[in-house]
LOFITOR-230419 format. One line per field, with one value per residue (C-alpha): y, z, x; residue in three letters. Coordinates in Angstrom, 1 decimal. Layout:
<atoms>
py (Y,...) .
pz (Z,...) .
px (X,...) .
r (ALA,...) .
</atoms>
This chain:
<atoms>
py (34.7,31.1,30.3,31.8,29.5,26.6,27.7,27.8,24.3,23.0,24.6,23.1,19.6,19.4,20.7,18.2,15.3,16.2,16.7,13.3,11.8,13.2,12.5,8.9,8.4,8.5,6.3,6.1,6.3,5.7,2.4,1.5,2.2,0.1,-2.9,-2.7,-2.4,-5.3,-7.5,-6.3,-7.6,-10.9,-11.0,-11.4,-9.2,-11.0,-10.3,-6.7,-6.4,-7.9,-5.5,-2.5,-3.5,-2.9,0.7,3.4,5.9,7.1,6.0,2.4,2.1,3.2,0.8,-2.0,-1.4,-1.6,-4.8,-6.5,-6.1,-7.3,-9.3,-7.5,-5.0,-1.7,0.2,-1.7,-1.2,2.5,3.0,1.3,3.3,6.5,5.5,4.5,7.8,9.7,7.9,8.7,12.4,12.4,10.9,13.5,16.4,15.2,18.2,20.9,21.8,22.4,24.6,26.5,27.2,28.4,30.8,32.2,32.2,33.4,37.0,37.2,35.9,38.4,41.2,40.1,40.2,43.7,45.0,43.4,44.9,48.4,48.1,47.2,50.0,52.6,51.0,51.4,55.1,55.9,54.4,56.7,59.6,61.8,62.3,59.6,60.6,60.0,57.7,55.4,55.3,54.5,51.7,50.2,50.2,48.9,46.0,45.3,45.2,42.3,39.8,41.1,40.8,37.3,36.3,37.6,35.9,32.6,33.1,34.3,31.3,29.0,30.3,29.6,26.1,25.4,26.6,24.4,21.3,21.9,22.1,18.8,17.2,18.7,17.2,13.8,13.9,14.7,11.7,9.5,10.7,10.1,6.6,5.6,6.8,4.8,1.8,1.9,2.5,-0.6,-2.6,-2.2,-4.1,-7.1,-8.7,-8.1,-11.3,-13.2,-12.6,-13.5) .
pz (-46.1,-45.3,-43.1,-45.7,-48.4,-46.0,-45.6,-49.4,-49.8,-47.1,-48.9,-52.3,-50.8,-48.8,-51.7,-54.1,-51.6,-50.8,-54.4,-55.2,-52.2,-53.3,-57.0,-56.4,-54.5,-57.1,-57.3,-58.8,-55.5,-56.9,-58.4,-55.1,-53.2,-55.6,-55.4,-51.6,-50.9,-53.2,-51.5,-48.1,-49.2,-50.2,-46.8,-48.4,-46.3,-47.4,-51.1,-50.2,-48.3,-51.3,-53.6,-51.4,-51.0,-54.7,-54.5,-53.0,-51.4,-47.8,-48.2,-49.2,-46.4,-43.9,-45.3,-45.1,-41.4,-41.2,-43.1,-40.6,-38.0,-40.3,-38.3,-35.0,-33.3,-35.1,-32.2,-32.6,-36.4,-36.0,-33.5,-35.7,-38.8,-36.8,-35.6,-39.2,-40.5,-37.9,-38.9,-42.6,-41.7,-39.9,-43.0,-45.2,-42.9,-42.7,-43.5,-43.1,-39.6,-41.1,-43.8,-41.2,-39.3,-42.5,-43.2,-39.7,-39.5,-43.0,-42.6,-39.2,-40.4,-43.2,-40.7,-38.5,-41.5,-42.4,-38.8,-38.7,-42.1,-41.0,-37.8,-39.7,-42.2,-39.4,-37.7,-40.9,-41.2,-37.6,-38.0,-41.0,-38.5,-40.9,-42.3,-44.8,-48.2,-48.8,-51.7,-49.6,-46.8,-49.3,-50.8,-47.4,-46.4,-49.7,-49.4,-45.9,-47.0,-49.4,-46.6,-45.8,-49.4,-49.6,-46.4,-47.8,-51.2,-49.3,-46.9,-49.3,-51.8,-48.8,-47.4,-50.7,-50.8,-47.2,-48.1,-51.3,-49.4,-46.6,-49.1,-50.6,-47.2,-46.3,-49.5,-48.7,-45.1,-46.5,-48.7,-45.8,-43.7,-46.5,-47.2,-43.6,-43.1,-46.2,-45.0,-41.5,-42.9,-45.1,-42.3,-40.2,-36.9,-37.9,-35.1,-32.6,-33.4,-33.4,-29.7,-28.7) .
px (-70.5,-69.4,-72.4,-74.7,-73.1,-73.7,-77.4,-77.8,-76.3,-78.7,-81.7,-80.7,-80.0,-83.2,-85.3,-83.9,-84.3,-87.9,-88.7,-87.3,-89.2,-92.6,-92.2,-91.2,-94.5,-97.2,-100.2,-103.6,-105.4,-108.9,-107.7,-106.0,-109.2,-111.3,-109.0,-108.5,-112.2,-113.0,-110.4,-111.8,-115.2,-113.7,-111.9,-108.6,-106.2,-103.0,-103.8,-104.5,-101.2,-99.3,-101.0,-100.3,-96.6,-96.1,-97.2,-94.9,-97.3,-98.1,-101.7,-100.8,-98.2,-100.8,-103.4,-100.9,-100.7,-104.5,-104.6,-102.2,-105.0,-107.8,-110.3,-109.6,-111.9,-112.4,-110.8,-107.5,-107.6,-108.4,-105.6,-103.1,-104.1,-103.6,-100.2,-99.2,-100.5,-98.5,-95.3,-96.0,-96.5,-93.1,-91.5,-93.0,-92.0,-88.3,-86.0,-88.7,-87.4,-84.0,-85.4,-87.3,-84.1,-82.4,-85.3,-84.9,-81.1,-80.2,-81.4,-79.9,-76.5,-76.7,-77.4,-74.5,-72.2,-73.4,-72.9,-69.5,-68.6,-69.7,-67.7,-64.6,-65.2,-65.4,-62.3,-60.3,-61.5,-60.7,-57.2,-56.6,-57.0,-58.9,-62.3,-63.0,-64.3,-68.0,-67.1,-64.9,-67.5,-70.3,-68.2,-67.5,-71.1,-72.3,-69.8,-71.1,-74.7,-74.0,-74.3,-77.8,-78.8,-77.4,-79.3,-82.5,-81.9,-81.6,-84.5,-87.2,-87.1,-86.7,-90.0,-91.8,-90.3,-91.5,-95.0,-95.0,-93.8,-96.3,-99.2,-98.1,-98.0,-101.4,-102.8,-101.4,-102.7,-106.2,-105.9,-104.8,-107.7,-110.2,-108.9,-108.7,-112.3,-113.5,-111.5,-113.0,-116.6,-116.3,-114.6,-117.7,-117.7,-115.7,-113.9,-116.6,-118.5,-115.2,-114.8,-118.3) .
r (UNK,UNK,UNK,UNK,UNK,UNK,UNK,UNK,UNK,UNK,UNK,UNK,UNK,UNK,UNK,UNK,UNK,UNK,UNK,UNK,UNK,UNK,UNK,UNK,UNK,UNK,UNK,UNK,UNK,UNK,UNK,UNK,UNK,UNK,UNK,UNK,UNK,UNK,UNK,UNK,UNK,UNK,UNK,UNK,UNK,UNK,UNK,UNK,UNK,UNK,UNK,UNK,UNK,UNK,UNK,UNK,UNK,UNK,UNK,UNK,UNK,UNK,UNK,UNK,UNK,UNK,UNK,UNK,UNK,UNK,UNK,UNK,UNK,UNK,UNK,UNK,UNK,UNK,UNK,UNK,UNK,UNK,UNK,UNK,UNK,UNK,UNK,UNK,UNK,UNK,UNK,UNK,UNK,UNK,UNK,UNK,UNK,UNK,UNK,UNK,UNK,UNK,UNK,UNK,UNK,UNK,UNK,UNK,UNK,UNK,UNK,UNK,UNK,UNK,UNK,UNK,UNK,UNK,UNK,UNK,UNK,UNK,UNK,UNK,UNK,UNK,UNK,UNK,UNK,UNK,UNK,UNK,UNK,UNK,UNK,UNK,UNK,UNK,UNK,UNK,UNK,UNK,UNK,UNK,UNK,UNK,UNK,UNK,UNK,UNK,UNK,UNK,UNK,UNK,UNK,UNK,UNK,UNK,UNK,UNK,UNK,UNK,UNK,UNK,UNK,UNK,UNK,UNK,UNK,UNK,UNK,UNK,UNK,UNK,UNK,UNK,UNK,UNK,UNK,UNK,UNK,UNK,UNK,UNK,UNK,UNK,UNK,UNK,UNK,UNK,UNK,UNK,UNK,UNK,UNK,UNK) .
</atoms>
């Protein structure tokens, strides 16, 4: 049961941390888009960077990376936006691998506990050198099955939590893709004429 208790602590800790992470990163993205595109038209990347630094959101951090390369060729900017987006995705996915391990390991740990409990029950009955009563045998097996139930009670909610977190990440990735596309479309081919 101790490994299962550890698994449940991991699930609760990661869930609370990820919930805090996502809830602390809220922004009115339409307003951000409007302000950034307006500053882009005025060719004021420093003002845009300062504006974006005040907002805690993956989209704004990604756009900050793009604004650093404002005035360069579109390929350079696009590559930098992609790298910044990948870094943001890694930040959002932190802890999900651990939850995935818990979902897989908890039922197996529970099953291991059950098998171990059943083996011990039969060892006790064989040491008694007689036929055990059906009640005693049933109690021993029922006690052994508790670990399997505990493992499933940890794994099933964890599976729903992983799905919920993945859907939040997917939504944020779609927002990042949409904003980078709009940013690049409005950026046009700046930087090309600077090199000529």
